[in-house]
GUDO-498976 format. One record per residue (C-alpha): residue number from 1; residue in three letters; x, y negated, z. Coordinates in steps of 0.1 Angstrom, whole numbers, plus 2048, in hexadecimal, padded with zeros to 3 digits. Each point is the difference from the previous one (the first is absolute). Layout:
<nr NUM | rest ALA | xx X | yy Y | zz Z>;
...
This chain:
<nr 1 | rest MET | xx 515 | yy EFC | zz 12A>;
<nr 2 | rest PRO | xx 814 | yy 81B | zz 7EE>;
<nr 3 | rest LEU | xx 825 | yy 800 | zz 805>;
<nr 4 | rest LEU | xx 818 | yy 802 | zz 7E3>;
<nr 5 | rest GLN | xx 80F | yy 823 | zz 801>;
<nr 6 | rest ASN | xx 81F | yy 80D | zz 7EF>;
<nr 7 | rest THR | xx 80B | yy 7DD | zz 7F7>;
<nr 8 | rest PHE | xx 823 | yy 7F1 | zz 7FC>;
<nr 9 | rest VAL | xx 7FD | yy 7DA | zz 801>;
<nr 10 | rest HIS | xx 81A | yy 7EB | zz 7EF>;
<nr 11 | rest HIS | xx 7FC | yy 7DB | zz 806>;
<nr 12 | rest VAL | xx 817 | yy 7E7 | zz 7F0>;
<nr 13 | rest HIS | xx 802 | yy 7DA | zz 805>;
<nr 14 | rest PHE | xx 812 | yy 7EA | zz 7E7>;
<nr 15 | rest TRP | xx 80F | yy 7DE | zz 806>;
<nr 16 | rest LEU | xx 808 | yy 7EE | zz 7DF>;
<nr 17 | rest LYS | xx 81F | yy 7EC | zz 7F9>;
<nr 18 | rest ASN | xx 7EA | yy 7E9 | zz 7EB>;
<nr 19 | rest LYS | xx 7DA | yy 7FD | zz 808>;
<nr 20 | rest ALA | xx 7FA | yy 7F9 | zz 7DB>;
<nr 21 | rest ASP | xx 809 | yy 825 | zz 7F9>;
<nr 22 | rest LYS | xx 7E2 | yy 80E | zz 812>;
<nr 23 | rest ASP | xx 7ED | yy 809 | zz 7E0>;
<nr 24 | rest LYS | xx 81F | yy 811 | zz 7F2>;
<nr 25 | rest LEU | xx 804 | yy 815 | zz 81F>;
<nr 26 | rest ILE | xx 7DB | yy 809 | zz 7FF>;
<nr 27 | rest GLU | xx 804 | yy 80A | zz 7DC>;
<nr 28 | rest GLY | xx 81C | yy 817 | zz 80A>;
<nr 29 | rest LEU | xx 7EC | yy 80F | zz 81D>;
<nr 30 | rest ASN | xx 7E3 | yy 808 | zz 7E7>;
<nr 31 | rest LEU | xx 819 | yy 815 | zz 7ED>;
<nr 32 | rest LEU | xx 800 | yy 819 | zz 81D>;
<nr 33 | rest LYS | xx 7DA | yy 808 | zz 7FD>;
<nr 34 | rest PRO | xx 804 | yy 81E | zz 7E8>;
<nr 35 | rest ILE | xx 81A | yy 812 | zz 815>;
<nr 36 | rest PRO | xx 7EF | yy 821 | zz 807>;
<nr 37 | rest HIS | xx 80D | yy 805 | zz 823>;
<nr 38 | rest ILE | xx 7ED | yy 7E2 | zz 80D>;
<nr 39 | rest ARG | xx 7DE | yy 808 | zz 80F>;
<nr 40 | rest ASP | xx 7F5 | yy 7DC | zz 806>;
<nr 41 | rest ILE | xx 80F | yy 7DE | zz 7F9>;
<nr 42 | rest HIS | xx 7F9 | yy 7DD | zz 80D>;
<nr 43 | rest ILE | xx 813 | yy 7E1 | zz 7F4>;
<nr 44 | rest GLY | xx 7F9 | yy 7E1 | zz 814>;
<nr 45 | rest VAL | xx 809 | yy 7DE | zz 80D>;
<nr 46 | rest PRO | xx 7FD | yy 7F3 | zz 824>;
<nr 47 | rest ALA | xx 7DC | yy 7FD | zz 80C>;
<nr 48 | rest ASP | xx 7F4 | yy 7DF | zz 80E>;
<nr 49 | rest THR | xx 801 | yy 80D | zz 824>;
<nr 50 | rest ASN | xx 812 | yy 7EC | zz 81A>;
<nr 51 | rest ARG | xx 807 | yy 810 | zz 821>;
<nr 52 | rest ASP | xx 821 | yy 800 | zz 812>;
<nr 53 | rest VAL | xx 807 | yy 825 | zz 7F9>;
<nr 54 | rest ILE | xx 7FC | yy 7FD | zz 7DA>;
<nr 55 | rest ASP | xx 81E | yy 7FB | zz 7EA>;
<nr 56 | rest ARG | xx 7F5 | yy 7EE | zz 7E1>;
<nr 57 | rest SER | xx 824 | yy 7F6 | zz 7F6>;
<nr 58 | rest TYR | xx 802 | yy 81A | zz 7E4>;
<nr 59 | rest ASP | xx 7F5 | yy 7F9 | zz 7DC>;
<nr 60 | rest VAL | xx 7F3 | yy 821 | zz 7F3>;
<nr 61 | rest SER | xx 7F9 | yy 822 | zz 810>;
<nr 62 | rest LEU | xx 7FD | yy 823 | zz 7F2>;
<nr 63 | rest LEU | xx 7EE | yy 81B | zz 813>;
<nr 64 | rest LEU | xx 803 | yy 824 | zz 7F2>;
<nr 65 | rest LEU | xx 7EF | yy 81F | zz 80E>;
<nr 66 | rest PHE | xx 80F | yy 822 | zz 7F8>;
<nr 67 | rest ASN | xx 7F3 | yy 823 | zz 808>;
<nr 68 | rest THR | xx 822 | yy 80C | zz 80D>;
<nr 69 | rest PRO | xx 823 | yy 7F4 | zz 809>;
<nr 70 | rest GLU | xx 80C | yy 814 | zz 7E2>;
<nr 71 | rest ALA | xx 7E9 | yy 7EC | zz 7E9>;
<nr 72 | rest GLN | xx 80E | yy 7E0 | zz 80E>;
<nr 73 | rest ALA | xx 823 | yy 80D | zz 7FB>;
<nr 74 | rest ALA | xx 7F8 | yy 808 | zz 7DB>;
<nr 75 | rest TYR | xx 7F2 | yy 7DD | zz 7FC>;
<nr 76 | rest GLN | xx 821 | yy 7F1 | zz 80C>;
<nr 77 | rest ILE | xx 813 | yy 811 | zz 7E3>;
<nr 78 | rest ASP | xx 7E5 | yy 7FC | zz 7E5>;
<nr 79 | rest PRO | xx 80E | yy 7ED | zz 7E2>;
<nr 80 | rest THR | xx 7E4 | yy 7E6 | zz 802>;
<nr 81 | rest HIS | xx 808 | yy 7F8 | zz 824>;
<nr 82 | rest ILE | xx 825 | yy 7FD | zz 7F8>;
<nr 83 | rest ILE | xx 7F8 | yy 7E7 | zz 7E4>;
<nr 84 | rest PHE | xx 7EA | yy 7EC | zz 818>;
<nr 85 | rest ALA | xx 81C | yy 7FF | zz 81A>;
<nr 86 | rest GLU | xx 81B | yy 7F7 | zz 7E8>;
<nr 87 | rest GLN | xx 7EE | yy 7E8 | zz 7E9>;
<nr 88 | rest TYR | xx 7E7 | yy 7EF | zz 818>;
<nr 89 | rest ALA | xx 806 | yy 805 | zz 825>;
<nr 90 | rest LYS | xx 826 | yy 7FC | zz 801>;
<nr 91 | rest PRO | xx 803 | yy 7E2 | zz 7EA>;
<nr 92 | rest LEU | xx 7E1 | yy 7EE | zz 80D>;
<nr 93 | rest CYS | xx 800 | yy 807 | zz 825>;
<nr 94 | rest ALA | xx 814 | yy 7F0 | zz 81C>;
<nr 95 | rest LYS | xx 7F3 | yy 81A | zz 819>;
<nr 96 | rest VAL | xx 7ED | yy 821 | zz 7FF>;
<nr 97 | rest VAL | xx 7F3 | yy 812 | zz 81F>;
<nr 98 | rest VAL | xx 7F3 | yy 823 | zz 7FF>;
<nr 99 | rest SER | xx 7EB | yy 812 | zz 81A>;
<nr 100 | rest ASP | xx 7F9 | yy 825 | zz 7FC>;
<nr 101 | rest SER | xx 7E8 | yy 813 | zz 816>;
<nr 102 | rest VAL | xx 7F0 | yy 823 | zz 803>;
<nr 103 | rest ASN | xx 7E3 | yy 80E | zz 812>;
<nr 104 | rest ILE | xx 804 | yy 80A | zz 825>;
C-alpha cells in the first residue's frame, strides 16, 4: 500500500452547541472546498463503529490534506477560512479540537 508522502494532515472535530445546527455547520464547511491550498478534503460525521477506543462524541469532522506546512499556514489566513471560522464554527460550536500531523 502506498504511503502518503509530503502530506500535512489537518483534522478537526466539531461539537455543536445545538445538534439542530449540523446542516448549517456542514454548509459552512463546504465553503472551504475551493480554497486552492487544500489538496484533499473530507467532511464527515461519526461512523457507526463502536469500540472502546473510538470517540464518537463529536458531531462533524473535517479532514484536510496539504502538500506542505506552508500551504496549511496559507489556508489558515485565507479569507474563506476566516469567514467559516467567524460565521460558522465560533457561533455554532461548543468545542473544536484540531490535530495536525506531518510525515515522519
